VEXSE-286500 format. One record per residue (C-alpha): residue in one letter; x, y, z; chain. Coordinates in nm, 4 decimals. Last residue first. Layout:
<nodes>
NODE; r; xx; yy; zz; c
NODE; A; X; Y; Z; A .
...
</nodes>
This chain:
<nodes>
NODE; r; xx; yy; zz; c
NODE; X; 12.3388; 4.5081; 3.6547; A .
NODE; X; 12.1781; 4.2140; 3.4971; A .
NODE; X; 12.5170; 4.1408; 3.2932; A .
NODE; X; 12.7787; 4.3489; 3.4444; A .
NODE; X; 13.1062; 4.1227; 3.3821; A .
NODE; X; 12.9751; 4.0217; 2.9919; A .
NODE; X; 13.2440; 3.8554; 2.8458; A .
NODE; X; 13.4731; 3.8487; 3.1231; A .
NODE; X; 13.2067; 3.6777; 3.3536; A .
NODE; X; 13.1672; 3.8752; 3.6820; A .
NODE; X; 13.0328; 3.6889; 3.9536; A .
NODE; X; 12.9893; 3.8987; 4.2788; A .
NODE; X; 13.0029; 3.8608; 4.6834; A .
NODE; X; 13.0956; 3.5181; 4.7074; A .
NODE; X; 13.1259; 3.4175; 5.0280; A .
NODE; X; 13.3993; 3.3373; 5.3262; A .
NODE; X; 13.2906; 3.2979; 5.6721; A .
NODE; X; 13.4051; 3.4932; 5.9360; A .
NODE; X; 13.4075; 3.2798; 6.2729; A .
NODE; X; 13.2237; 3.2435; 6.5722; A .
NODE; X; 13.2527; 2.9409; 6.7595; A .
NODE; X; 12.9395; 2.7934; 6.9652; A .
NODE; X; 12.9085; 2.5122; 6.7248; A .
NODE; X; 12.5982; 2.5864; 6.5652; A .
NODE; X; 12.7427; 2.7936; 6.2660; A .
NODE; X; 12.8593; 3.0565; 6.4780; A .
NODE; X; 12.8547; 3.4104; 6.3358; A .
NODE; X; 13.1262; 3.6907; 6.2407; A .
NODE; X; 13.0524; 3.9380; 5.9830; A .
NODE; X; 13.0861; 3.7484; 5.6447; A .
NODE; X; 13.4229; 3.7700; 5.4431; A .
NODE; X; 13.4410; 3.8524; 5.0824; A .
NODE; X; 13.4524; 3.7492; 4.7358; A .
NODE; X; 13.4399; 3.9230; 4.4314; A .
NODE; X; 13.5019; 3.6630; 4.1453; A .
NODE; X; 13.6585; 3.7403; 3.8385; A .
NODE; X; 13.5681; 3.5218; 3.5414; A .
NODE; X; 13.7677; 3.3252; 3.2637; A .
NODE; X; 13.7625; 3.2141; 2.9266; A .
NODE; X; 13.4173; 3.3016; 2.8926; A .
NODE; X; 13.1289; 3.0895; 2.7107; A .
NODE; X; 13.0587; 2.8436; 2.9758; A .
NODE; X; 13.0691; 3.1352; 3.1847; A .
NODE; X; 12.7849; 3.3240; 3.0337; A .
NODE; X; 12.5688; 3.0137; 3.0062; A .
NODE; X; 12.6387; 2.9444; 3.4037; A .
NODE; X; 12.5034; 3.3356; 3.4517; A .
NODE; X; 12.2113; 3.2526; 3.2728; A .
NODE; X; 12.1352; 2.9319; 3.4605; A .
NODE; X; 12.1839; 3.1119; 3.7935; A .
NODE; X; 11.9577; 3.4144; 3.6703; A .
NODE; X; 11.6763; 3.1665; 3.5766; A .
NODE; X; 11.7100; 2.9885; 3.9033; A .
NODE; X; 11.6326; 3.2890; 4.1152; A .
NODE; X; 11.7639; 3.2385; 4.4777; A .
NODE; X; 11.4868; 3.3575; 4.6961; A .
NODE; X; 11.3692; 3.7379; 4.7561; A .
NODE; X; 11.5687; 3.9438; 4.9794; A .
NODE; X; 11.7559; 4.1976; 4.7150; A .
NODE; X; 11.4588; 4.1825; 4.4486; A .
NODE; X; 11.5676; 3.9190; 4.1814; A .
NODE; X; 11.7764; 3.6812; 4.3781; A .
NODE; X; 12.0808; 3.6094; 4.1602; A .
NODE; X; 12.1766; 3.9777; 4.0910; A .
NODE; X; 12.1990; 4.0474; 4.4699; A .
NODE; X; 12.5573; 3.8809; 4.4980; A .
NODE; X; 12.5382; 3.6672; 4.8151; A .
NODE; X; 12.6658; 3.3753; 4.6586; A .
NODE; X; 12.7662; 3.0737; 4.9376; A .
NODE; X; 13.0594; 2.8828; 4.8618; A .
NODE; X; 13.1023; 2.5176; 4.8040; A .
NODE; X; 13.4720; 2.4500; 4.7748; A .
NODE; X; 13.5674; 2.1273; 4.5607; A .
NODE; X; 13.7789; 1.8698; 4.7537; A .
NODE; X; 14.0485; 1.8618; 5.0063; A .
NODE; X; 14.3536; 1.7992; 4.7869; A .
NODE; X; 14.5292; 2.0945; 4.9485; A .
NODE; X; 14.6549; 2.4019; 4.6888; A .
NODE; X; 14.3846; 2.6262; 4.8039; A .
NODE; X; 14.1128; 2.8045; 4.6470; A .
NODE; X; 14.0988; 2.6851; 4.2650; A .
NODE; X; 14.2957; 2.3460; 4.3539; A .
NODE; X; 13.9759; 2.1696; 4.3809; A .
NODE; X; 13.6752; 2.2801; 4.1569; A .
NODE; X; 13.4877; 2.6141; 4.2765; A .
NODE; X; 13.1081; 2.5171; 4.3261; A .
NODE; X; 12.9292; 2.8755; 4.4012; A .
NODE; X; 12.5880; 2.8568; 4.5667; A .
NODE; X; 12.2778; 3.0439; 4.5259; A .
NODE; X; 12.0332; 2.9861; 4.7941; A .
NODE; X; 11.6793; 2.8433; 4.8662; A .
NODE; X; 11.4898; 3.0198; 5.1579; A .
NODE; X; 11.5703; 2.9266; 5.5323; A .
NODE; X; 11.8931; 2.9597; 5.5490; A .
NODE; X; 12.0771; 2.8090; 5.8507; A .
NODE; X; 11.8175; 2.5270; 5.9082; A .
NODE; X; 11.8486; 2.4703; 5.5449; A .
NODE; X; 11.6870; 2.5696; 5.2346; A .
NODE; X; 11.7527; 2.4209; 4.8881; A .
NODE; X; 12.0782; 2.5179; 4.7157; A .
NODE; X; 12.0689; 2.6550; 4.4089; A .
NODE; X; 12.3743; 2.6040; 4.1662; A .
NODE; X; 12.6659; 2.7648; 4.0123; A .
NODE; X; 12.9816; 2.6036; 3.8478; A .
NODE; X; 13.3244; 2.7440; 3.8235; A .
NODE; X; 13.6504; 2.5911; 3.7623; A .
NODE; X; 13.5834; 2.5969; 3.3762; A .
NODE; X; 13.5524; 2.9764; 3.4133; A .
NODE; X; 13.9115; 3.0088; 3.4592; A .
NODE; X; 13.9579; 3.2009; 3.7617; A .
NODE; X; 14.0677; 3.5425; 3.9067; A .
NODE; X; 13.9818; 3.6430; 4.2559; A .
NODE; X; 13.9089; 3.9781; 4.3607; A .
NODE; X; 13.9432; 4.0585; 4.7773; A .
NODE; X; 13.7326; 4.1543; 5.0629; A .
NODE; X; 13.8024; 4.1296; 5.4594; A .
NODE; X; 14.1224; 4.2099; 5.4720; A .
NODE; X; 14.4439; 4.1147; 5.7006; A .
NODE; X; 14.2610; 3.8237; 5.9313; A .
NODE; X; 14.1797; 3.8154; 6.2663; A .
NODE; X; 13.8798; 3.9405; 6.4677; A .
NODE; X; 13.6902; 3.6129; 6.4695; A .
NODE; X; 13.8583; 3.3099; 6.3686; A .
NODE; X; 13.8836; 3.3109; 5.9699; A .
NODE; X; 13.6333; 3.0929; 5.7526; A .
NODE; X; 13.6560; 2.8574; 5.4192; A .
NODE; X; 13.4050; 2.6229; 5.2919; A .
NODE; X; 13.4000; 2.2809; 5.1716; A .
NODE; X; 13.4904; 2.1513; 5.5387; A .
NODE; X; 13.6102; 2.4310; 5.7126; A .
NODE; X; 13.9222; 2.5405; 5.5388; A .
NODE; X; 14.1252; 2.8141; 5.6666; A .
NODE; X; 14.2028; 3.2162; 5.6599; A .
NODE; X; 14.4121; 3.2664; 5.9217; A .
NODE; X; 14.6948; 3.3317; 5.6441; A .
NODE; X; 14.6238; 3.6526; 5.5437; A .
NODE; X; 14.2875; 3.7858; 5.3302; A .
NODE; X; 14.5178; 3.8922; 5.0184; A .
NODE; X; 14.7618; 3.6492; 5.0331; A .
NODE; X; 14.5668; 3.3833; 5.1813; A .
NODE; X; 14.3075; 3.4310; 4.8971; A .
NODE; X; 14.5739; 3.4198; 4.6251; A .
NODE; X; 14.7535; 3.1168; 4.7010; A .
NODE; X; 14.5670; 2.8891; 4.4841; A .
NODE; X; 14.6054; 3.1244; 4.1731; A .
NODE; X; 14.5059; 3.4595; 4.0650; A .
NODE; X; 14.4769; 3.7894; 4.1966; A .
NODE; X; 14.2390; 4.0455; 4.0594; A .
NODE; X; 14.4052; 4.3943; 4.1201; A .
NODE; X; 14.4411; 4.5135; 3.7538; A .
NODE; X; 14.1645; 4.2846; 3.6168; A .
NODE; X; 13.8889; 4.4918; 3.8429; A .
NODE; X; 13.9927; 4.7967; 3.6627; A .
NODE; X; 13.9909; 4.6479; 3.3249; A .
NODE; X; 13.6576; 4.4681; 3.3504; A .
NODE; X; 13.5028; 4.7737; 3.4622; A .
NODE; X; 13.6487; 4.9559; 3.1202; A .
NODE; X; 13.5154; 4.6741; 2.9369; A .
NODE; X; 13.1642; 4.6888; 3.0812; A .
NODE; X; 13.1131; 5.0344; 3.0412; A .
NODE; X; 13.1688; 5.2528; 3.3457; A .
NODE; X; 12.8223; 5.3762; 3.4866; A .
NODE; X; 12.7918; 5.7232; 3.6150; A .
NODE; X; 12.9161; 5.9971; 3.8784; A .
NODE; X; 12.6431; 5.9579; 4.0866; A .
NODE; X; 12.6774; 6.1783; 4.4035; A .
NODE; X; 12.6783; 6.0819; 4.7778; A .
NODE; X; 12.4762; 6.3580; 4.9849; A .
NODE; X; 12.2597; 6.1488; 5.1421; A .
NODE; X; 12.5085; 5.8437; 5.2154; A .
NODE; X; 12.7365; 6.0306; 5.4129; A .
NODE; X; 13.0658; 5.8264; 5.4925; A .
NODE; X; 13.1908; 5.5966; 5.7414; A .
NODE; X; 13.4469; 5.3497; 5.6321; A .
NODE; X; 13.4998; 4.9733; 5.6573; A .
NODE; X; 13.7728; 4.8204; 5.4694; A .
NODE; X; 13.9778; 4.6802; 5.7562; A .
NODE; X; 13.7378; 4.4480; 5.8042; A .
NODE; X; 13.9227; 4.1664; 5.9193; A .
NODE; X; 14.0438; 4.3534; 6.1513; A .
NODE; X; 13.9055; 4.6763; 6.2322; A .
NODE; X; 13.7401; 4.9470; 5.9980; A .
NODE; X; 13.7041; 5.3094; 6.0738; A .
NODE; X; 13.8105; 5.5050; 5.7905; A .
NODE; X; 13.6328; 5.8315; 5.7619; A .
NODE; X; 13.4784; 5.9251; 5.4572; A .
NODE; X; 13.3256; 6.2989; 5.4730; A .
NODE; X; 13.2035; 6.2874; 5.1069; A .
NODE; X; 13.1293; 5.9890; 4.8832; A .
NODE; X; 13.1282; 5.9947; 4.5069; A .
NODE; X; 12.9866; 5.6713; 4.3526; A .
NODE; X; 13.1036; 5.5407; 4.0480; A .
NODE; X; 12.8745; 5.2514; 3.8949; A .
NODE; X; 12.9742; 4.9062; 3.7806; A .
NODE; X; 12.7160; 4.7484; 4.0056; A .
NODE; X; 12.4575; 5.0046; 4.1470; A .
NODE; X; 12.3822; 5.1901; 4.4485; A .
NODE; X; 12.2239; 5.5232; 4.4152; A .
NODE; X; 11.8915; 5.4791; 4.5190; A .
NODE; X; 11.5548; 5.4555; 4.3389; A .
NODE; X; 11.4185; 5.1138; 4.4306; A .
NODE; X; 11.6200; 4.9483; 4.1182; A .
NODE; X; 11.9451; 5.1889; 4.2026; A .
NODE; X; 11.9543; 5.0248; 4.5338; A .
NODE; X; 11.9776; 5.2410; 4.8464; A .
NODE; X; 11.5949; 5.1589; 4.9248; A .
NODE; X; 11.7845; 4.7788; 5.0096; A .
NODE; X; 11.9473; 4.8926; 5.3039; A .
NODE; X; 12.2777; 5.0246; 5.3910; A .
NODE; X; 12.2578; 5.1166; 5.7842; A .
NODE; X; 12.1514; 5.3717; 6.0174; A .
NODE; X; 12.4149; 5.6935; 6.0907; A .
NODE; X; 12.7335; 5.7683; 5.9722; A .
NODE; X; 12.6178; 5.5883; 5.6472; A .
NODE; X; 12.8173; 5.3102; 5.5050; A .
NODE; X; 13.1175; 5.2512; 5.2986; A .
NODE; X; 13.3190; 4.9407; 5.2388; A .
NODE; X; 13.6706; 5.0165; 5.0875; A .
NODE; X; 13.8806; 4.8228; 4.8276; A .
NODE; X; 14.2086; 4.9723; 4.7464; A .
NODE; X; 14.2657; 5.0738; 4.3755; A .
NODE; X; 14.4474; 5.4112; 4.4983; A .
NODE; X; 14.2269; 5.7111; 4.3948; A .
NODE; X; 13.9604; 5.4860; 4.2517; A .
NODE; X; 13.8420; 5.3607; 4.5700; A .
NODE; X; 13.7528; 5.0301; 4.4849; A .
NODE; X; 13.4309; 4.8645; 4.5721; A .
NODE; X; 13.1649; 4.7848; 4.8711; A .
NODE; X; 12.7965; 4.7498; 4.9092; A .
NODE; X; 12.5932; 4.5647; 5.1848; A .
NODE; X; 12.2444; 4.4948; 5.1725; A .
NODE; X; 11.9896; 4.5196; 5.4867; A .
NODE; X; 11.6100; 4.4735; 5.4935; A .
NODE; X; 11.6070; 4.1968; 5.5607; A .
NODE; X; 11.9417; 4.0010; 5.6795; A .
NODE; X; 12.2149; 4.0469; 5.4285; A .
NODE; X; 12.2244; 4.1103; 5.0390; A .
NODE; X; 12.4990; 4.1927; 4.8739; A .
NODE; X; 12.6566; 4.4911; 4.6205; A .
NODE; X; 13.0216; 4.3987; 4.5542; A .
NODE; X; 13.1969; 4.5901; 4.2433; A .
NODE; X; 13.0982; 4.9461; 4.3171; A .
NODE; X; 13.3440; 5.1845; 4.1943; A .
NODE; X; 13.4280; 5.4362; 4.4621; A .
NODE; X; 13.5283; 5.8099; 4.4339; A .
NODE; X; 13.6509; 5.9554; 4.7748; A .
</nodes>
């Protein structure tokens, strides 16, 4: 299974998550080891195999997903092969082929159970038809920022604010989503890096469009006792330089 990495995200230390497009069918897949977990040691910066835009060959891949994480796949990481990085134009071409656009794109790919919760979106536990998608957006609709620590996030966090109508057609105000893309955090589990956010905002300002890799988190409750899978931005890819700082 040859996977082009287009989701590379941080989780609770020391864990990370990776996902990409299976080049055999251009469907999303989320590989993780047959034993243990994906962690920061698997990153290219730490001498590992994972890097945005890289094609990785995984052997012994066995689908094991359940809603909404239908993309989950067990694979052998210790024998995974680096097949090389794609040039940025080719990477953009591949993600463009499967990216969706318009205010119904998310429900079309993640399922009709996706609904607004305040300024974000969520899916009830074990519902939804998928947990990963690629969303094509006009750059004018995207603003990146740093949010100071909260009781749920103890470090400054990168956020993506999306203009009304970008993710749904209801007049409910802008969406405000967490960004888990590791490029915004220096080392994978550092606080959000303001310079990276400023650099990405400049790229967005100079690009006509961007593709956002989005995903649903593992289920957790935000204090109300109702676990949900929460929408997050896994990758920010401006058209003029999708693999910036990769």
